[in-house]
C-alpha positions, 0 to 999 in steps of 0.5 A: 500500500502506498499513502499519498497526499490527496491532490485533486489535480491527479487523483479521482476526486469523485472516487475519493468523495464516494469513499468519504460518503461511505464513512458517514453515509447515514448522516449525509443521507439525512441532509441530502436527497440522494447519495449522488447529491451528497457525493456531488457536494463532497466532490466540489469541496474536495476539488479545492487545491491544498485542502489539507495535507492530512488527507491521504489516498491509499494506492495499490502497487498499480497506483489505483485508489483503494482507500482514503484516510485522514488524520489531524493534529491538535494545531491543524487549522482547517482552511476555509473553503465554501461548502454547501449548507448541508456539508456545514450541517454535517460538520455541526453534528460532528462537533457534538460527537467527535473526539476532542483532540488533545495537544499531543494526540493524533486523531484518526478522523476517517478510514475508508476502503473501496468496496472491492477491497474490503475483507482483505485486512486493509482497514486493519493495516491502515490503522496499524500504520497510523499507530506506527506513524504516531509512535515514530513522531512521539505522539502520546495517543491515537484517538478515533471515533466509532459510530454506535451503530458500527459494531464491526469498526468498534470490535476492530479498534478494540482488537488493536488495543483501542479503549473507549474513553468517552461516549457522545451523542446528539439527538435531533427529532428522530435522528440520533448520532452517537460515537464511542471516542476511543484511544490507543495510548502510546 
């Protein structure tokens, strides 16, 4: 696997947008009329140059995109780009349920593996690679979130040594979103 900083001029923006959508499709579906509308909005956002150096595409040996990962640090400032109102609403919901990033934390925000590549242990490999990277840079912990509804992801993270340190949820009408905030101490 090859990790490469996402560049909308050389990587398939729509393919990466689909991976971003897949990570949080339930929330995107709440704000968009269809998966196509959500992926279109995400594609427009991702098309901005120099979006963030912590957005990585995962390539196979033939340089095909097989996944996507994003990581953040405490001091990472987000560049401001115009987003659709619906994408801002997703960000607002995220604010209430995602981990708070401490000063010496590496936050594993998203891992998505292409549907055709799932079941091969690639997600596990990506998480291990992120842990190894964090250890090499002397971070104190890797933190991430597991959706309350995604039991498989939570089990994967626990099998790798992550532990729940907090639970957050937000409820709006019949919509409820909750996350296990998890940590791996280095």
